[in-house]
C-alpha positions as CSV (number, residue, x, y, z in Angstrom):
1,M,1.5,-15.7,8.9
2,G,1.4,-12.9,5.9
3,E,3.2,-13.6,2.7
4,V,1.6,-12.6,-0.6
5,S,2.7,-13.6,-3.9
6,L,2.2,-12.7,-7.4
7,I,2.8,-15.6,-9.7
8,E,3.3,-14.6,-13.6
9,V,0.4,-12.2,-13.4
10,S,-0.6,-10.2,-16.5
11,K,-3.4,-7.9,-17.2
12,R,-5.0,-7.0,-20.6
13,F,-7.4,-4.4,-20.9
14,T,-9.6,-3.9,-24.2
15,L,-10.5,-0.5,-24.7
16,K,-13.1,0.7,-27.7
17,T,-13.1,4.1,-28.9
18,D,-15.1,5.5,-31.6
19,G,-15.4,2.0,-33.1
20,V,-11.5,1.6,-32.9
21,V,-10.6,-1.4,-30.6
22,Q,-7.5,-1.2,-28.5
23,H,-5.6,-3.6,-26.4
24,I,-3.4,-2.6,-23.3
25,Q,-0.9,-4.8,-21.5
26,A,-0.6,-3.6,-18.2
27,L,0.8,-5.9,-16.7
28,D,3.4,-8.7,-18.5
29,R,4.0,-11.7,-16.3
30,I,5.1,-10.2,-13.1
31,S,6.5,-12.4,-10.1
32,F,7.3,-11.2,-6.9
33,S,6.5,-12.0,-3.2
34,V,6.2,-9.6,0.1
35,R,7.6,-12.0,2.9
36,D,5.8,-11.9,6.4
37,G,6.4,-8.6,8.2
38,E,8.1,-7.2,5.1
39,I,7.4,-3.7,3.6
40,V,8.0,-3.9,-0.2
41,V,7.4,-0.9,-2.2
42,L,6.5,-0.5,-6.1
43,I,7.6,2.4,-7.7
44,G,7.6,3.8,-11.4
45,P,6.4,6.1,-14.0
46,S,2.4,6.7,-14.2
47,G,1.1,3.8,-16.3
48,C,3.8,1.0,-15.5
49,G,1.0,-1.0,-14.0
50,K,2.0,-1.0,-10.1
51,T,-1.5,0.2,-8.8
52,T,-3.1,-2.5,-11.6
53,A,-1.2,-5.1,-9.3
54,L,-2.0,-3.7,-6.0
55,R,-5.5,-4.0,-7.1
56,I,-5.5,-7.4,-8.2
57,A,-3.6,-8.5,-4.9
58,M,-6.6,-7.0,-3.2
59,G,-9.3,-8.8,-5.6
60,L,-10.5,-5.8,-7.2
61,E,-9.4,-6.5,-10.6
62,D,-9.0,-10.0,-11.8
63,A,-5.8,-11.0,-13.3
64,S,-6.0,-11.9,-17.5
65,A,-3.4,-14.9,-16.7
66,G,-1.2,-15.6,-13.4
67,Q,-2.4,-15.9,-9.6
68,V,-2.0,-13.9,-6.6
69,T,-2.0,-16.1,-3.4
70,V,-1.8,-15.2,0.4
71,D,0.0,-17.7,2.6
72,G,-0.4,-19.9,-0.5
73,H,-4.0,-19.5,-0.6
74,A,-5.3,-18.4,-4.1
75,V,-6.7,-14.9,-3.8
76,V,-10.4,-14.8,-5.2
77,G,-12.1,-11.4,-5.1
78,C,-11.8,-9.3,-1.9
79,G,-11.1,-10.5,1.4
80,H,-10.5,-9.8,5.0
81,D,-7.0,-11.4,5.0
82,R,-6.2,-8.2,3.0
83,G,-7.1,-4.4,3.9
84,M,-6.2,-1.5,1.3
85,V,-5.6,2.2,2.0
86,F,-6.0,4.6,-1.0
87,Q,-4.6,7.9,-2.0
88,H,-7.6,9.5,-0.3
89,A,-9.0,7.9,2.6
90,E,-12.6,7.4,1.0
91,L,-14.3,7.8,4.5
92,L,-18.1,7.9,4.7
93,P,-19.1,11.4,5.0
94,W,-22.0,10.7,7.3
95,L,-20.2,8.6,9.6
96,T,-17.6,9.7,12.9
97,A,-14.3,8.6,12.5
98,I,-15.1,5.6,14.9
99,E,-18.1,4.5,12.8
100,N,-15.9,4.6,9.9
101,V,-13.6,2.1,11.2
102,M,-16.5,0.3,13.0
103,F,-18.0,-0.3,9.3
104,G,-15.4,-3.1,8.2
105,L,-15.9,-4.7,11.3
106,E,-19.7,-4.8,11.1
107,M,-18.7,-6.7,7.4
108,K,-17.2,-9.3,9.6
109,H,-20.1,-9.6,12.0
110,M,-18.5,-8.2,15.1
111,R,-21.4,-6.5,17.5
112,G,-21.8,-4.9,20.6
113,H,-18.6,-3.8,23.1
114,A,-16.1,-5.9,20.9
115,L,-17.1,-3.6,17.9
116,T,-16.2,-0.2,19.7
117,D,-13.5,-1.7,21.8
118,T,-11.6,-2.8,18.7
119,A,-12.3,0.3,16.5
120,M,-11.3,2.6,19.5
121,R,-8.1,0.6,19.9
122,Y,-7.2,0.9,16.4
123,L,-7.8,4.8,16.5
124,D,-5.9,4.9,19.6
125,L,-3.2,3.1,17.6
126,V,-2.9,5.9,14.9
127,G,-3.3,8.8,17.5
128,L,-6.8,9.7,17.0
129,K,-8.6,8.2,20.3
130,D,-9.5,12.1,21.2
131,S,-11.2,12.4,17.6
132,A,-13.4,9.6,17.6
133,R,-16.5,11.6,17.2
134,R,-15.7,14.0,14.5
135,R,-16.9,13.5,11.3
136,P,-14.7,13.4,8.0
137,H,-15.1,17.4,7.3
138,Q,-13.8,18.1,10.9
139,L,-10.4,16.4,10.2
140,S,-7.3,17.2,8.3
141,G,-6.1,15.4,5.4
142,G,-3.3,13.4,7.5
143,M,-6.1,12.7,10.1
144,K,-8.3,11.5,7.5
145,Q,-5.5,9.1,6.3
146,R,-5.1,7.9,9.8
147,V,-8.6,7.1,10.2
148,G,-8.4,5.0,6.5
149,I,-5.2,3.1,8.0
150,A,-7.0,2.4,11.4
151,R,-10.2,1.1,9.5
152,A,-8.1,-1.4,7.0
153,L,-5.7,-2.6,10.2
154,A,-9.2,-3.3,12.5
155,I,-10.1,-6.1,10.4
156,D,-6.3,-7.5,11.4
157,P,-5.6,-8.5,7.7
158,K,-2.5,-10.4,7.1
159,V,-1.6,-8.1,4.3
160,L,-1.8,-4.3,4.3
161,L,-2.0,-2.8,0.6
162,M,-1.4,0.9,0.4
163,D,-1.7,3.0,-3.1
164,E,0.1,6.2,-3.0
165,P,-1.6,7.0,0.8
166,F,0.3,10.2,1.2
167,G,0.7,11.2,-2.2
168,A,-2.3,13.9,-1.7
169,L,-0.7,15.5,1.9
170,D,1.5,18.4,2.3
171,A,5.3,17.6,2.5
172,Q,5.6,17.8,6.3
173,T,2.3,16.2,6.9
174,R,3.8,13.2,4.6
175,E,6.9,13.0,6.2
176,S,4.8,12.9,9.6
177,M,2.8,9.9,8.0
178,Q,5.8,8.0,7.0
179,A,7.2,7.8,10.4
180,E,3.9,7.1,11.8
181,L,3.6,4.3,9.3
182,L,7.0,2.7,10.5
183,D,5.9,2.9,13.9
184,I,2.8,1.0,13.5
185,Q,4.2,-1.7,11.2
186,A,7.0,-2.1,14.2
187,R,4.0,-2.5,16.5
188,T,1.7,-4.6,14.4
189,G,4.1,-6.9,12.6
190,K,1.8,-6.2,9.2
191,T,3.1,-7.2,6.2
192,I,2.8,-4.2,3.8
193,L,2.8,-3.6,0.1
194,F,3.2,-0.1,-0.9
195,V,2.8,1.9,-4.2
196,T,4.7,5.5,-4.6
197,H,5.9,7.9,-7.1
198,D,8.3,9.1,-4.6
199,L,12.0,8.0,-4.4
200,D,12.8,9.2,-1.1
201,E,9.7,7.9,0.4
202,A,10.6,4.4,-1.1
203,V,14.0,4.3,0.3
204,L,12.5,5.4,3.7
205,L,9.9,2.9,4.1
206,A,11.2,-0.2,2.1
207,D,13.1,-3.4,3.2
208,R,12.9,-3.9,-0.8
209,V,12.1,-1.7,-3.8
210,I,10.6,-3.2,-7.0
211,V,11.2,-0.9,-10.1
212,M,8.4,-1.2,-12.7
213,R,8.6,-0.1,-16.2
214,Q,6.0,-0.9,-19.1
215,G,4.0,-3.6,-17.0
216,R,7.1,-5.2,-16.2
217,I,9.6,-5.7,-13.5
218,Q,12.9,-3.9,-14.2
219,E,14.8,-4.3,-11.0
220,I,14.1,-5.6,-7.4
221,M,16.5,-3.8,-4.8
222,D,17.5,-4.5,-1.1
223,V,17.4,-1.7,0.9
224,A,20.1,-2.2,3.5
225,L,19.0,0.3,6.2
226,P,18.7,-0.8,9.7
227,R,15.2,-1.1,11.6
228,P,13.8,0.8,13.2
229,R,15.0,3.5,11.0
230,G,14.4,6.0,13.7
231,D,14.8,9.9,12.6
232,L,13.9,9.9,8.9
233,G,15.4,13.2,8.6
234,L,18.7,11.8,9.9
235,V,18.2,8.8,7.8
236,R,18.0,11.0,4.6
237,G,21.3,12.6,5.4
238,T,23.4,9.4,5.4
239,P,25.6,8.1,2.5
240,E,23.6,4.9,2.6
241,F,20.5,6.7,1.8
242,A,22.0,8.6,-1.1
243,T,23.2,5.4,-2.5
244,I,20.4,3.8,-2.7
245,R,18.3,6.6,-4.1
246,Y,20.9,7.1,-6.9
247,R,20.5,3.3,-7.7
248,L,16.4,4.0,-7.8
249,W,17.1,7.0,-10.2
250,Q,19.1,5.0,-12.2
251,A,17.0,1.9,-12.5
252,L,13.9,4.2,-13.4
253,H,15.9,5.8,-16.2
254,A,17.7,2.6,-17.7
255,P,16.0,1.0,-20.8
256,P,12.4,-0.4,-20.2
257,P,13.1,-4.4,-19.7
258,V,12.6,-6.4,-23.1
259,A,9.6,-8.9,-23.4
260,A,11.2,-12.7,-23.6
C-alpha cells in the first residue's frame, strides 16, 4: 500500500527583518489524500504553499498544526517509506551515477551484490544502464533527473514526492521525461504526489489535480483521461485535454477561497 494523507495541515512561518516580526501563513488547514497507485498533482501560483505541503509530507518541514500519515501511520521526520525528487537532481558530483543511486541504499544498510544489483536495476528502469559509471558533469539535465528518480525509487518508497522535477529542462526533454515518468509509474505502481506550475503537465500526468491559492485548496479536479495515456502529443490534441486544461485555468484565475 502507499496512501499519503494530509489532515488539517497548517504551516506558519515567523520572519524577523530589521526588528520587524512578520507572520506568514503558508498553509491553512489543508486536507487531501493520495490513494495507492494514484498520481495527484498540486498546482498553483508561486507562494501558494504547494512546495511547503510537499516538504511537510516528506518530513523536511514540521507542520504548525495537523498531521501527515502514510498508510495510516503518522509521519515523523524523513523515512524510507517516502522518496523525493527535487527540481534539480542534487547529485553528489564526486560520485558516479550508480554510486549516487547506491547512496540511499547504503543508508538502508544494504551491502555487497544486493547493493550494486539493486542500483543497476533502477538505473536500467530509467534507461541509464549504459551510463552507470558517468559522473554528473558527464550527464545531460534529463539524464541527471533520471538518476534522481532512480535514486528515489531504489529505496522502494511507498510514496514518491516530486517537486517540479522537470521545471529546469528544455521543452523537448521535459516532454520525454513526462512520458518516461508515466511509463515508470505504470511498471512500478508507485503513488506519486507531484508539484508543477505547468497546466499541460498537470493534465498529462494526473489522475487528480489539486488547485491551491494562498495556502488553501481552491478545487480538486478529476482528470478523466484513460490510462495508459499513450502518445502524449496525441493526448494534447484531444477535446478532453482542452476541456480539462481550460477548467484548470478557470480555477487558477477564480477568486481565492475565503478562510472559514
